C-alpha positions, -999 to 999 in steps of 0.1 A, spaced: -166 82 273 -165 122 283 -189 144 289 -192 172 263 -194 204 270 -221 233 262 -209 263 240 -207 291 257 -240 316 242 -235 350 230 -250 383 237 -278 384 212 -287 339 218 -287 351 254 -315 377 251 -332 353 231 -332 331 257 -340 356 276 -372 369 263 -391 337 268 -375 330 304 -398 317 330 -372 340 357 -344 370 350 -310 350 344 -279 375 341 -251 367 317 -215 365 322 -181 347 302 -214 334 279 -233 324 313 -262 329 323 -277 324 360 -309 328 374 -311 353 399 -326 349 428 -358 364 443 -357 397 463 -367 396 495 -399 426 510 -369 448 525 -351 448 496 -381 457 471 -396 485 499 -367 500 493 -357 497 451 -393 513 448 -388 538 476 -355 548 454 -380 543 422 -406 564 433 -377 596 442 -359 596 411 -396 592 390 -410 625 414 -377 648 407 -367 636 367 -406 643 360 -405 673 339 -366 661 321 -351 646 300 -340 616 322 -357 582 324 -361 556 356 -358 520 353 -369 495 379 -349 461 374 -371 440 347 -347 459 320 -314 445 309 -276 471 310 -254 456 290 -217 457 298 -205 458 264 -161 459 276 -174 421 292 -198 415 267 -223 407 302 -261 412 309 -271 421 343 -307 435 359 -293 468 384 -318 477 398 -328 512 393 -312 523 361 -312 564 351 -307 573 317 -306 612 310 -304 615 269 -317 592 247 -317 558 258 -299 541 238 -294 498 235 -278 467 222 -311 451 203 -311 418 203 -340 401 182 -366 393 206 -353 421 232 -332 453 241 -304 460 263 -293 496 277 -261 506 265 -260 537 285 -269 542 316 -261 576 339 -268 565 369 -272 524 386 -285 518 426 -278 483 433 -295 469 470 -273 448 489 -287 426 508 -266 394 530 -261 373 499 -257 395 471 -229 426 487 -198 414 475 -216 404 435 -226 443 445 -198 461 460 -169 439 442 -176 422 407 -210 448 399 -186 479 407 -154 466 389 -178 458 356 -199 492 357 -172 515 361 -166 504 325 -193 514 313 -184 557 298 -214 566 298 -222 560 344 -213 590 362 -226 577 398 -231 541 406 -256 540 445 -251 509 470 -279 504 494 -279 480 528 -311 466 537 -301 454 569 -291 491 586 -292 530 573 -257 524 547 -257 541 513 -221 541 496 -220 565 468 -194 566 438 -192 596 417 -174 591 388 -143 622 393 -123 616 358 -105 586 343 -100 555 363 -108 581 395 -134 574 416 -144 590 453 -164 559 475 -190 590 502 -207 565 521 -237 575 546 -251 555 575 -278 582 592 -320 588 585 -307 625 589 -280 619 556 -289 629 519 -265 620 495 -268 645 463 -260 630 432 -250 656 411 -255 640 379 -288 639 376 -295 666 400 -311 648 421 -312 642 468 -322 608 481 -327 620 519 -324 586 530 -353 590 554 -370 584 525 -350 555 511 -358 543 537 -401 550 548 -411 517 559 -389 497 561 -386 478 593 -355 473 598 -345 431 612 -341 433 646 -378 450 649 -387 419 637 
């Protein structure tokens, strides 16, 4: 007798399961994939970015969300958990029965690790570019001083700028913020120093 395949989940079914789960899972093509835990270095970098954005956006109509808010990539029906999400203006949500998923990010930030850099740089970048509200995507390495900044230029055009020094500053024009890499990497211990 052949094994019976389980039916794929809908996005709403995913949100219902996710609202009760002990750990986070992303949702791709009807299937849930458990997310691995993050390293201390990854968490330090993400915490620094959230802090910098919160300080700079304090009196402005933008909200900074850490990695616990799901994002719905509507054209793909995928559910992701970006490391940092910034929304300017009124946040809009796909409203599940138990959990909401954001649908209108302005800026997304992912911290790169050896195990996720292909996913973040290739697959998520392709998915995220389908989000009409997204203006910028920032990838930050955790094993060295390096950032990749993508800015939407127009229909199907994105400008990539790379930064490689602690004296560099990434300007994010869509939210009028500056991220000095010396602040992004504050208190980070590089692998060779360990």
